[in-house]
C-alpha positions in Angstrom: -44.2 13.8 195.1 -47.2 13.5 192.8 -44.9 12.4 190.0 -43.4 9.7 192.1 -46.8 8.4 193.0 -47.7 8.4 189.3 -44.7 6.3 188.5 -45.3 3.8 191.2 -48.9 3.5 190.2 -48.1 2.8 186.6 -45.3 0.5 187.4 -47.3 -1.4 189.9 -50.1 -2.0 187.4 -47.7 -3.4 184.9 -46.0 -5.7 187.4 -49.3 -7.1 188.6 -50.3 -8.1 185.0 -47.0 -9.7 184.2 -45.9 -11.3 187.5 -46.7 -14.8 186.1 -43.9 -14.3 183.5 -41.3 -14.1 186.3 -42.4 -17.4 188.1 -39.5 -19.6 189.2 -38.7 -22.6 187.0 -40.0 -26.0 187.9 -37.6 -28.4 189.6 -38.4 -30.9 186.9 -36.8 -30.9 183.5 -38.9 -32.2 180.6 -37.5 -33.7 177.5 -39.7 -33.6 174.5 -39.9 -36.5 172.1 -40.0 -34.1 169.2 -36.8 -32.5 170.3 -34.9 -35.8 170.9 -35.7 -37.3 167.5 -33.5 -34.9 165.5 -30.7 -35.3 168.0 -30.7 -39.0 167.6 -30.7 -38.7 163.8 -28.0 -36.0 163.7 -25.4 -37.7 166.0 -24.1 -41.3 166.4 -23.4 -41.0 170.1 -25.7 -42.4 172.7 -28.8 -40.5 173.7 -28.5 -37.5 176.0 -30.0 -38.1 179.4 -31.5 -35.3 181.5 -31.5 -35.8 185.2 -33.7 -34.3 187.8 -32.8 -33.8 191.5 -34.3 -37.2 192.3 -32.0 -38.8 189.6 -34.7 -40.7 187.8 -34.5 -41.7 184.2 -37.0 -39.9 181.9 -36.2 -42.2 179.0 -37.4 -45.2 180.8 -40.6 -43.6 181.9 -41.2 -41.5 178.9 -44.8 -42.5 178.4 -45.7 -41.6 182.1 -44.0 -38.2 181.9 -45.8 -37.4 178.7 -49.1 -37.9 180.5 -48.0 -35.7 183.5 -46.7 -32.7 181.4 -50.0 -30.8 181.1 -50.7 -31.2 184.8 -47.4 -29.6 185.7 -48.0 -26.6 183.4 -51.4 -26.1 184.9 -49.9 -25.9 188.3 -47.6 -23.1 187.2 -50.4 -20.9 186.0 -51.6 -18.2 188.4 -48.6 -18.3 190.7 -46.9 -14.8 191.5 -43.3 -14.0 192.6 -42.1 -10.9 194.3 -44.1 -8.0 195.8 -47.1 -6.2 194.1 -46.1 -2.6 194.6 -49.2 -1.3 193.0 -51.4 -2.9 195.6 -49.3 -1.3 198.4 -49.7 2.3 197.1 -52.9 4.3 197.3 -54.6 5.2 193.9 -55.3 8.6 192.4 -58.7 10.1 192.3 -60.1 11.3 188.9 -59.7 14.9 190.0 -56.0 14.4 190.7 -55.5 12.7 187.4 -57.2 15.6 185.5 -55.1 18.1 187.5 -51.9 16.3 186.5 -53.0 16.2 182.8 -53.8 20.0 182.9 -50.5 20.8 184.4 -48.6 18.7 181.9 -50.5 20.3 179.0 -49.8 23.8 180.3 -46.1 23.0 180.7 -46.0 21.7 177.1 -47.9 24.7 175.7 -45.6 27.1 177.4 -42.6 25.4 176.0 -44.0 25.4 172.5 -45.1 29.1 172.7 -41.6 30.1 173.7 -40.1 28.3 170.7 -42.6 29.9 168.3 -41.9 33.3 169.7 -38.1 32.7 169.1 -38.8 31.6 165.5 -41.0 34.6 164.8 -38.4 37.0 166.1 -35.7 35.3 164.0 -37.9 35.6 160.9 -38.5 39.3 161.5 -34.8 39.9 161.9 -34.0 38.0 158.7 -36.6 40.1 156.8 -35.2 43.3 158.2 -31.6 42.3 157.2 -32.9 41.4 153.6 -34.6 44.7 153.2 -31.5 46.6 154.3 -29.4 44.6 151.9 -31.8 45.4 149.0 -31.6 49.1 149.8 -27.9 49.0 149.8 -27.8 47.2 146.5 -30.2 49.7 144.9 -28.2 52.6 146.0 -25.0 51.0 144.7 -26.6 50.2 141.4 -27.9 53.8 141.0 -24.4 55.2 141.7 -22.8 52.7 139.2 -25.3 53.7 136.5 -24.6 57.4 137.1 -20.9 56.8 136.8 -21.3 54.7 133.6 -23.6 57.3 132.1 -21.1 60.1 132.8 -18.3 58.1 131.3 -20.4 57.4 128.2 -21.4 61.0 127.7 -17.7 62.0 128.0 -16.8 59.4 125.5 -19.5 60.6 123.0 -18.4 64.2 123.5 -14.8 63.2 122.8 -15.6 61.1 119.7 -17.9 63.9 118.4 -15.2 66.5 118.9 -12.6 64.3 117.2 -15.0 63.6 114.2 -15.9 67.2 113.7 -12.3 68.3 113.9 -11.2 65.5 111.5 -13.6 66.3 108.7 -14.1 70.0 109.1 -12.7 70.5 105.6 -15.1 68.1 103.9 -18.5 69.0 105.5 -19.2 71.6 102.8 -19.7 68.8 100.4 -23.2 68.2 101.9 -24.3 71.3 100.3 -23.3 69.9 96.9 -25.2 66.7 97.6 -28.3 68.7 98.4 -27.9 70.7 95.2 -27.7 67.4 93.3 -31.0 66.3 94.7 -32.6 69.6 93.7 -31.3 69.2 90.1 -32.7 65.6 90.0 -36.1 66.8 91.3 -36.4 69.8 89.0 -35.4 67.9 85.9 -38.2 65.3 86.4 -35.7 62.4 86.2 -32.3 61.5 87.6 -29.0 62.7 86.2 -27.3 59.3 86.2 -27.2 56.4 83.9 -30.6 54.9 84.2 -32.6 58.1 84.0 -33.0 61.1 81.7 -33.9 64.8 81.9 -31.7 67.9 81.7 -28.3 68.6 83.2 -27.1 72.2 83.2 -29.6 73.1 80.5 -28.4 70.4 78.2 -30.9 67.9 76.8 -30.1 64.3 77.8 -33.1 62.4 76.6 -33.1 60.6 73.3 -35.9 62.3 71.3 -36.9 63.0 67.8 -33.8 65.1 67.2 -31.6 62.0 67.5 -30.7 60.0 64.5 -30.8 56.3 64.5 -27.4 56.1 62.9 -25.8 57.6 66.0 -27.8 56.5 69.1 -26.9 57.9 72.4 -24.9 55.7 74.7 -25.5 55.7 78.4 -29.0 57.1 78.1 -29.6 59.8 80.7 -26.1 59.8 82.0 -23.8 62.8 82.5 -21.4 61.2 80.0 -24.2 61.3 77.4 -24.8 65.0 78.1 -21.1 65.8 77.8 -21.0 64.4 74.3 -23.4 67.2 73.3 -21.5 69.9 75.1 -19.3 70.8 78.0 -20.9 70.9 81.4 -19.6 73.9 83.2 -19.8 74.4 86.9 -20.7 78.1 87.4 -21.8 78.2 91.0 -21.7 76.2 94.2 -25.3 75.0 93.6 -24.2 72.9 90.5 -22.6 69.6 91.3 -20.1 67.8 89.2 -21.2 64.3 89.0 -18.9 61.3 88.8 -18.3 59.8 85.3 -17.5 56.2 86.5 -20.1 53.8 85.2 -21.1 51.0 87.5 -23.8 48.4 87.6 -24.9 46.6 90.8 -26.1 43.0 90.2 -27.9 41.0 92.9 -28.1 37.3 91.9 -27.7 33.8 93.4 -26.2 31.5 90.9 -27.0 28.5 93.0 -30.8 29.1 92.9 -31.0 30.7 89.4 -28.6 28.7 87.2 -29.4 30.7 84.0 -28.6 34.1 85.6 -24.8 33.5 85.6 -24.8 32.9 81.8 -26.8 36.1 81.2 -24.6 38.2 83.5 -21.4 36.9 81.8 -22.8 37.7 78.3 -24.0 41.1 79.5 -20.5 42.0 80.7 -19.1 41.3 77.3 -21.8 43.3 75.6 -21.1 46.3 77.9 -17.4 46.2 77.0 -18.2 46.3 73.3 -20.9 49.0 73.5 -19.1 51.7 75.5 -15.8 53.3 75.2 -15.3 53.7 79.0 -15.0 50.7 81.3 -18.2 49.4 82.9 -17.7 48.0 86.4 -20.1 45.2 87.4 -20.4 44.5 91.1 -22.2 41.2 91.8 -23.6 40.3 95.2 -25.7 37.5 96.5 -29.0 38.5 98.3 -27.5 37.3 101.7 -24.2 39.1 101.4 -23.5 42.6 102.8 -24.6 44.8 100.0 -22.9 48.3 100.4 -25.0 51.3 101.4 -25.9 53.4 98.4 -25.2 50.6 96.0 -21.5 51.6 95.8 -22.4 54.6 93.6 -23.9 52.4 90.9 -26.1 54.0 88.3 -28.3 50.9 87.7 -29.3 48.0 89.9 -30.0 44.7 88.2 -31.8 42.3 90.5 -32.8 38.7 89.6 -36.1 38.0 91.3 -35.6 34.2 91.3 -32.7 34.8 93.8 -35.0 36.5 96.4 -37.2 34.8 98.9 -40.1 37.2 98.9 -41.2 40.8 98.7 -39.5 41.7 102.0 -36.1 40.6 100.7 -36.4 43.1 97.9 -37.5 45.8 100.2 -34.6 45.2 102.6 -32.1 45.2 99.7 -33.5 48.5 98.2 -33.6 50.0 101.7 -29.8 49.8 101.7 -29.1 50.4 98.0 -31.2 53.6 97.7 -29.7 55.4 100.7 -27.3 58.3 100.1 -23.9 58.0 101.8 -21.8 60.8 103.2 -18.6 61.9 101.5 -15.4 60.1 102.5 -11.9 61.5 102.5 -12.8 64.6 100.5 -14.7 62.7 97.8 -18.2 63.5 96.5 -21.3 62.4 98.2 -22.5 59.0 97.3 -25.4 58.8 94.8 -27.7 55.7 94.9 -29.0 54.1 91.7 -31.7 55.9 89.8 -32.8 52.8 87.8 -33.8 49.4 89.1 -34.2 46.5 86.6 -36.1 43.4 87.9 -35.6 40.2 86.0 -38.7 38.0 86.6 -40.4 35.0 85.0 -43.1 34.5 82.5 -46.6 33.6 83.8 -46.7 35.7 87.0 -49.9 37.3 85.7 -51.3 34.1 84.3 -51.2 31.7 87.2 -54.8 30.5 86.3 -53.6 29.2 83.0 -51.6 26.2 82.0 -48.6 25.5 82.3 -48.1 28.3 84.8 -50.8 27.0 87.1 -48.8 23.8 87.6 -45.6 25.8 88.2 -47.4 27.8 90.9 -49.1 24.8 92.5 -46.4 23.9 94.9 -45.1 26.7 97.1 -46.7 29.6 95.1 -43.4 30.4 93.3 -45.0 32.6 90.7 -47.1 34.4 93.3 -44.0 35.4 95.2 -42.4 36.7 92.0 -45.5 38.7 91.3 -45.3 40.3 94.8 -41.7 41.3 94.1 -42.8 43.0 90.8 -45.6 44.9 92.6 -43.1 45.9 95.3 -40.7 47.7 92.9 -43.6 49.5 91.3 -44.9 50.7 94.7 -41.4 51.9 95.8 -40.9 53.8 92.5 -44.3 55.5 92.7 -44.0 56.4 96.4 -40.9 58.6 96.0 -41.6 62.1 97.2 -41.1 64.7 94.5 -38.6 67.4 95.5 -37.4 65.4 98.6 -36.3 62.1 97.2 -34.4 61.3 94.0 -36.7 60.0 91.3 -36.5 56.2 90.7 -37.2 54.5 87.4 -38.0 50.8 87.2 -38.1 48.2 84.5 -39.6 44.7 84.9 -38.2 42.2 82.3 -39.9 38.7 82.2 -37.9 35.9 80.6 -38.8 32.3 80.1 -36.3 29.5 80.9 -32.8 30.5 79.8 -31.6 28.1 77.1 -28.2 26.4 77.3 -27.2 27.9 73.9 -28.0 30.7 71.5 -28.9 28.5 68.6 -27.2 27.9 65.3 -26.3 30.6 62.8 -29.4 32.1 61.2 -31.8 34.9 61.8 -32.8 36.3 65.1 -36.2 35.3 66.7 -36.4 37.8 69.5 -40.0 38.9 70.4 -40.8 41.7 72.8 -44.3 42.4 74.1 -45.7 44.6 76.9 -46.9 42.9 80.1 -47.0 39.1 80.3 -48.1 37.7 76.9 -45.3 35.5 75.5 -44.4 31.8 76.0 -41.1 30.0 75.4 -37.4 30.1 76.3 -34.8 32.7 75.6 -31.1 32.4 74.8 -28.4 33.9 77.0 -27.2 36.3 74.3 -30.8 37.4 73.5 -31.5 38.0 77.2 -28.3 40.0 77.7 -29.1 42.1 74.6 -32.6 42.9 75.8 -31.3 43.9 79.3 -28.6 46.1 77.6 -31.3 47.9 75.6 -33.6 48.3 78.5 -30.8 49.8 80.7 -29.0 52.1 78.3 -30.8 52.8 75.1 -34.6 52.5 75.2 -36.6 55.2 77.0 -39.9 53.3 76.5 -38.6 50.6 78.8 -38.6 53.0 81.7 -41.5 52.4 84.2 -42.7 49.6 82.0 -43.2 45.8 82.2 -42.1 43.7 79.2 -41.6 40.1 78.3 -39.2 38.6 75.8 -38.5 35.2 74.2 -36.4 33.9 71.3 -32.8 33.3 70.3 -30.1 35.5 68.9 -27.1 33.7 67.5 -23.7 35.2 68.4 -22.9 36.1 64.8 -26.1 38.0 64.2 -26.4 41.7 65.0 -29.5 43.9 65.3 -29.2 47.6 64.3 -30.5 50.4 66.5 -33.6 51.1 64.3 -34.8 47.5 64.7 -34.3 47.6 68.5 -36.3 50.9 68.6 -39.1 49.3 66.7 -39.2 46.3 69.0 -39.4 48.5 72.1 -42.0 50.8 70.6 -44.8 48.5 71.7 -44.1 49.6 75.3 -45.3 53.1 74.5 -48.8 53.2 75.8 -48.6 50.2 75.9 -49.5 49.1 72.4 -52.8 47.2 71.9 -52.8 46.5 68.2 -50.4 46.8 65.2 -51.6 46.2 61.6 -49.4 46.5 58.5 -51.3 48.3 55.8 -48.9 47.8 52.9 -46.4 50.1 51.3 -47.1 53.8 50.8 -46.6 55.7 47.6 -43.2 57.1 46.6 -43.1 60.8 47.2 -41.5 62.9 44.5 -39.2 65.7 45.2 -41.9 68.3 44.4 -44.6 66.6 46.6 -44.9 66.6 50.3 -47.9 64.3 51.0 -48.4 60.6 50.3 -52.0 60.2 48.9 -52.2 56.6 50.1 -51.2 57.6 53.6 -53.7 60.5 53.6 -56.5 58.3 52.5 -55.9 55.8 55.3 -55.7 58.6 57.9 -59.0 60.1 56.7 -60.6 56.6 56.7 -59.6 56.1 60.3 -61.0 59.5 61.3 -64.3 58.7 59.7 -64.4 55.3 61.4 -63.8 57.0 64.8 -66.7 59.4 64.4 -69.1 56.4 65.0 -68.2 56.4 68.7 -68.9 60.1 69.3 -72.1 61.1 70.9 -74.6 58.4 71.8 -72.9 55.0 72.3 -75.9 52.9 71.5 -75.1 50.3 68.9 -71.3 50.7 69.4 -70.9 48.0 72.0 -69.0 50.3 74.4 -69.7 50.2 78.1 -68.1 53.6 78.7 -68.9 56.8 76.7 -66.0 58.4 74.8 -64.9 61.7 73.4 -63.2 61.7 70.0 -60.2 64.1 69.7 -57.4 64.4 67.2 -54.0 63.0 68.1 -51.2 65.4 69.1 -48.4 62.9 68.7 -46.1 64.0 65.8 -43.6 62.0 63.8 -40.4 60.8 65.5 -37.1 59.8 64.0 -36.4 57.7 67.1 -39.7 55.8 66.5 -38.8 55.4 62.8 -41.9 57.4 61.7 -41.7 60.2 59.1 -45.5 60.9 59.0 -48.1 60.3 61.7 -51.8 61.2 62.1 -54.5 59.8 64.3 -57.4 60.2 66.7 -57.9 59.7 70.5 -60.9 58.0 71.9 -61.0 59.4 75.5 -63.1 57.6 78.0 -65.5 59.9 80.0 -66.2 59.9 83.7 -69.0 57.6 84.8 -70.6 56.7 88.1 -69.1 53.2 88.0 -66.1 51.7 89.8 -65.0 53.8 92.7 -67.3 56.6 91.7 -70.4 54.5 92.2 -72.8 56.0 94.8 -75.8 54.3 96.4 -79.2 55.9 96.6 -78.6 57.1 100.2 -75.3 58.7 99.1 -77.0 60.5 96.2 -79.7 61.8 98.4 -77.1 63.1 100.9 -75.2 64.9 98.1 -78.5 66.4 96.8 -79.4 67.6 100.3 -76.0 69.3 100.7 -76.3 71.0 97.3 -79.8 72.3 98.2 -78.7 73.5 101.6 -75.8 75.3 100.0 -78.1 77.5 97.9 -80.4 78.4 100.8 -80.3 81.5 103.0 -78.7 79.6 105.9 -75.6 78.8 103.9 -72.5 80.9 104.2 -72.1 83.0 101.1 -68.8 83.2 99.4 -67.1 86.6 99.3 -66.4 88.1 95.9 -62.7 87.9 96.5 -62.7 84.1 97.1 -61.6 82.1 94.1 -63.1 78.7 93.3 -60.9 75.8 94.1 -59.8 74.1 90.8 -59.6 70.4 90.9 -57.5 68.6 88.3 -59.5 66.3 86.1 -58.9 62.6 86.7 -57.5 60.6 83.8 -60.0 58.0 82.8 -57.9 56.3 80.1 -58.5 56.0 76.3 -57.3 54.5 73.1 -55.2 56.4 70.6 -55.3 55.2 67.0 -52.2 56.2 65.0 -51.7 56.0 61.2 -47.9 56.0 60.5 -45.6 55.9 57.6 -42.2 54.5 58.6 -38.8 55.5 57.2 -38.9 52.4 55.0 -42.1 53.7 53.3 -44.4 51.1 55.0 -47.9 52.1 56.2 -49.2 50.7 59.5 -52.0 51.4 62.0 -51.3 51.2 65.8 -53.6 51.4 68.7 -52.2 52.3 72.1 -53.5 53.3 75.5 -53.5 57.0 76.3 -54.6 59.5 79.0 -53.4 57.1 81.6 -51.7 57.3 85.0 -51.1 54.8 87.8 -54.5 55.6 89.3 -56.5 55.0 86.1 -58.8 51.9 86.0 -58.3 50.1 82.7 -61.6 49.7 80.8 -60.8 46.3 79.2 -64.2 45.6 77.8 -64.4 48.9 75.9 -60.8 48.6 74.8 -61.5 45.1 73.3 -64.5 46.5 71.4 -62.5 49.4 69.9 -59.5 47.2 69.0 -61.7 44.5 67.4 -63.7 47.0 65.3 -60.5 48.8 64.3 -58.9 45.5 63.1 -62.0 44.7 61.0 -62.1 48.2 59.5 -58.4 48.3 58.5 -58.6 44.8 57.1 -61.5 45.9 54.9 -59.6 48.9 53.7 -56.5 46.8 52.9 -58.7 44.3 51.0 -60.4 47.0 49.1 -57.0 48.5 48.1 -55.9 45.1 46.9 -59.0 44.7 44.7 -59.3 48.2 43.2 -55.5 48.9 43.1 -55.9 52.6 43.9 
């Protein structure tokens, strides 16, 4: 009932406000002049006449009707039609209106709360279903993983069983591979081409007993040892090594154009130099290089073909790995000698023209890092556990397009990075051949070479030995002192040679004792040289002295005042009563003296009867710090002294 009254009340209010809009129309029809003008212009017929109930003509009295129109409209205003229902119904009090509003709001809130409760229940049901679904998926995944794991283990067991049964007859060869490692470690060098040492008690290294007329081929190889005697296998611990000769070459002919010409020439030289065939396997740095180097004895790597140091480390990581025996064969043996072909100027990037070459991209710096990498890898080999590895770094200039016209050879070889200029393909191949197979001084050394060697010109073994002799030490100075005296059959000594040797010994005595006035920054000890004559070096008589640098508190041995006080405090506390006394049975710990370096001055008489004086480094290892300033002083003074002796001999004639 209250709702009905509310409807009536609202409807009545609206009707009372708009009742004027439903007033009946007036019995008069009004024709507007504005409306009749367009009709007259749009149609050619006679004007339309509108009649009223009294049938009077509006067109005739148009002016009068126009004046009466506002009066008629005013009469229509305020008139009402129908019944005002709102005035007939009683109104609501404010209390009733507020009660209606409260009831309506309560009904609405109840409906909304009901819908929210339904939504919350639905959400909880969905979450519960999702949780149950995840649990089911987790259990199913765990079960599937267990099934796959079991299948994988069964497959591994099956493959392992098949593998062990298939090669049961060949697994004994691993003992032979281990024995080969022991032989390589105890000999001090490898037993393949590229190293030297002893194999089965036979001497492999080319020493003073060798003659220059019959040089040893395949230096350090088993083939070279077999030419001195038969290698017999007396027990299971001795391994018969393969006699196949193989060289692994890593080069990119697209990046290093000159390397292809050098490799082709090297292949022809190898075929001429050795009776047996030499296999050359060439790979690019990005190709799949075989593990163990395919049993190659020497690896030849062109540094220009590599990107950086990591490229060399990745390649050697594969090449230097031993491989298991296959189909009853012997165990794979990795290369024991790595030759790196680099560029001139890697140690002189602060000088022209190499500073310009290194300006864009640091090309020479990357090559220097590759050189340092092979040295570090060679020195990091563990004695007794890993096969020894020798290295040789050969630095060439730009490879020339030809070997030059017929004439004399102009090949120069120096230690380190000293030379400038280009090199011919034949000359580069000859230097690599000597470094790989004939010259022991090229092992664990860095050399540079330039010059040309025409194809029709040959160099004998003695000349090659003399060219590579500068790597021994390495050599710091070489001075020719003229020709020695002819020795008669009844005489043993050459007076001229003995005079020069005695002169050098007296000159060296200046540096013994107090070094004041000598110009040396490091004190030295003067000792006689123990290096005897060598047929391989082309020397029939040799004497000399060694200037050994003494230990000083400089370099890494420098100690600050605080460190010296701490050492003195420890020494004093060690002699006090609180110190622990050593028992009589305890032996003092012996520490091997560190090599500080030195300069060895040698007076030599060659097989040709020539006298010469050479200065070379001695008492060195890879941890020794080079005393360049002291070396320069000694070499400079020696050069002046020998020149004075030679000049005096030329004047006096004795």
